[in-house]
N, C-alpha and C positions, 0 to 999 in steps of 0.2 A: 377699597372694594374692587373686586374683579369686574372687568368689562369684556363682553364677548359678542360675537356675531355668529349666528347659525344659518347655514345655507345647505340645502340638499340638492343634488344634481345627478342626472343620468346622461347616457349617451345622447348626442344631439344638441346638448346645451353648451358645448364647448365654446362657441363664439360669444354667447352671453356671459358665460362664466369667466372667460378671458377678460372681457371688458370690466366685469365686476372686480376681479382680483387685481387687475392693473390699476384701476381707479382707486381701489382701497389702498394699495401700496403707496400711491401718490399722495393721498390725503391723510392716511392714518398710520403708516408703517412705523413712524417714529413715536407713536403714542402707545398706550397701555392695552389696546384691544387685541384679544386673541380671536382669530378667525377659524371657526370650526366648519370644515367641509365634510358633509355627509355624502359619501360616494356610493352610487349604485352603478357599478360596472363602467365607470368612465375609462377611456383608454389610458393605459399606463404611460404611453408616450406623451399624453397631455399632462398627467399628474406629475411626471418626472420633472417638468419645467418649474414646478412650485414646491417640490418636497423639501428643498433646502431653506425655505423661507421660515425665519424663526417665529413669525406671527401665526403660522398656519398649522393646524392640527387636522389630519385626515382620518376619518373613521369610516370603515366600510359598512354599508347597509346590507341587510339580508332582504330577500323578497318577503313581502307580507301578504298573507291571504286576506281577501275581502271577507267580511262576515257572511255574505251571501254566496261565497264560493269564488274560486278563481283568483287570479292575481293580475295586476297591471302596474305599469311604471309609475304613473301619477300617484297611485295609492301608496306604493312602496317608498316614495320620496316625501310626499307631503305629510303623511300621517305620523311616521316615527319622529319627525323633526320637532313636533310639539312636545312629545315626551322627553326627548333629548334636551331641548331648550329649558323645559321646566325643571330638569334635574341639575342644571348648572348653578353655581353660586354667583351672586352678584347681579349686575345689570346685564341683561341679554337683549340683543336686537335680533329679531327674526326677519330674514330677507329671502328673496327668490333669486334663482340663478340667472334670471333674465332681467336683472337690474344693474345699474352702475351709479357710482357716486359723482356728484358735481361739486361737492363742498365737504369740508370737515364736519363731522357730526358730534364732536366731543361735547358741545353745549347741551345736546339733547340727552346724552348719557348722564350728564350731571343733573339735569332736570329729573331724570328717572331715579337717580340716587336719592333725590329728595322725596320720593314716594309717588311720583306721577307715572301714569302710563301714557307714553307718547306714541301717537299713531297717525298715519296718513289718512285723510278723510275718505270716506266711502263715496262721497258726492251725492248722497241721498240720506233720507232718514227712515227708520222703521217704526211702525206701530204694531207692537206685539199683541196678539189676541188669540182666540180659539183656533183659528186656521193655522197659526204657527205651532200651537201645541199639538194639533193633529198631525201636521206634516213632519215635525221633528221628534215627536214622542217625548217632549220635555215639558215640564210643568212651569213654563215661563209665565210670569204674571202679566196681566194687562199693563202695558207700559208704552209710552212714547219715548223711543230712544233717540234723543236729540244730539248724541255724540257718536254717531256711527263711524267706525273706522274699518279700513281694509285689514286683512290678516297680515299684510306686509306693506311697508315696514312698521313693526311694532317694537317698542323698547320698554322694558320694565325690569324692576327689581323682583327676581323670582321668589325671594323670601317673603315679599309682601303680596305678590299678585300671581305667582306661578300656578296657582290652582286653576286659573282660567285655561292655560294651555293644557294642563293635565286633564281637565274636564273634557276638552275637545278630543284629546286622544282616547280617553275612556269611552266617550260616546261613539266615536267613529268605529272603534274596535268591537263594540258590542251591538250597535244598531246600524251603523253604516250610512245613515242619512245625513244630508246637509252639506252645503258649501262651507269652506273654511271661514270665509268672512261672515257669513250668517251665524255660524256657531260661535265665533269669537264674540260677536255682539250679544248673542243670547246669554253666554256665560258671563259677560261683563255685567249684565243686568242681574243674573242669578246670584252672582257673588257680590253684588252691591258695590260696583266699581265706577259708576257713572261720575261720581264726584271726584274721582282721581284721574280722569282722562283729559289729556291735553291733545287737541286735534290740530294737526298741521294741514293746511289747505291742499287739495288734490293737485293743484298746479305746481306745488313745491315738491311733491313726493311720489305721486302715483300716476298722474295723467289720466286716471280713470274718467270715463265719460268724455274723453277728448278735451279736458280742461287745458291741456298744454297747447292746444291748437285753436281754441275758441277766441273770439276777438278780444274780449276784455281781460283774459287770463293767459293768453298765448305766451310761449317762450320767445324771448328776444335776446340779442346780445348787446350788452352795454358795458363799456370799459373792459372789453375782452372777458366778460363774465356772463354766464347764462342767468338771466333774470326773467321774471314774468311781467306782462304788460301792466299789472297792478302793483309792481314794485317789490316783489318778493324774491329772495334768493332761491334758486333751484337747488335742491339738496340731493334728490335721487330721481332717476328716470327708470321706468318699468316698461318692458315690452320686447317682443321678439324681432328686433330690428334687422336681424340677418335673414329673416324669412320674407321672400318677395311678396307672397300672398298677404301676410299680415301687414306689411308696409303699404301695399297698394290699398288695402281696405281702410286705412286711416282716412284717405282722401275720399273714398267712396262714401263713408259716413259723413264727412264734412260737407259734401255736395248737398246732401239732404238738409243739413243744419243751415248752410249758408243761403239756400234757396235762390241760386243764381246771382247772388251779390258778389260781384267780381272782386271787390276790395276784401271781403271776408275770405273768399277762396284763395286769393293771392297771399294773404297773411297766414292762413293755415298752411299753405304750401311752403312758404318760407320758414315757418316754425318747424314743420316736419323735417325740412332739409337741415336746419340747425341741429336738431336732435340726432338725426341720422349721421351727420358729420361728427358730432361729439361721440356717439357710439363707436364709429369707426376709428376715431382717434385713440380710444382706449383699447379697442380690439387689436389694433396694430401697434400699440405702444411698446417700445423697446425698454425693458426695465434696466 
């Protein structure tokens, strides 16, 4: 069965995409995964560094008009990737350009081959009801979604589950409402997928809600490997580590969480530095 990763990127994401591609090459280049880069006007001098990689396929994106008029970069990268990914054969992983790998993910592709949808936890749960139906104009049934996942990373066999991504694309192109991760969870319910979902903890994959910095789940280094304080292997890291404002805001949020607990603050600071150093390692890695 074919294995693929799909990522869309535009100008400004070169630092994150560099870390993603370099870490992918380190952990996966000898394996069977094909990396599809959906390109929205990335500089040619950047793309030229990777065009000779036998695992990489570059597809140029066109600007996509929003259903309510106009166009923007986020719309033109995020929305077409769902259609593109759903049209590939085999097991497909959807990722963002501001992610990088910390481990090999082949095991999770094999789990997806068995029919499961593998995704990073959203860090919260949804109770679908009338407010959701009104907001998103979707007839989602009343349901407690106890397996909420983010839109990335998600790994699935498109022959078995690709209608989820196709539904997100169709909805966004006709109605335009809804965040990607909200819609993915809605259509998981609509297509009766809850029993197929394997959720990976946030501190392993997404860091959403600052799980990679919080005391019991923070990232640490053990035996020269990134692990979490609760003993899990870190698989992927997500975030705009090259943007100073984004980086500084991590600790601003943690100050509220730690409530002047100096130990909590120091541990969060140390974990942020570990992740920052890991990002820079891959951003500056010489292939």
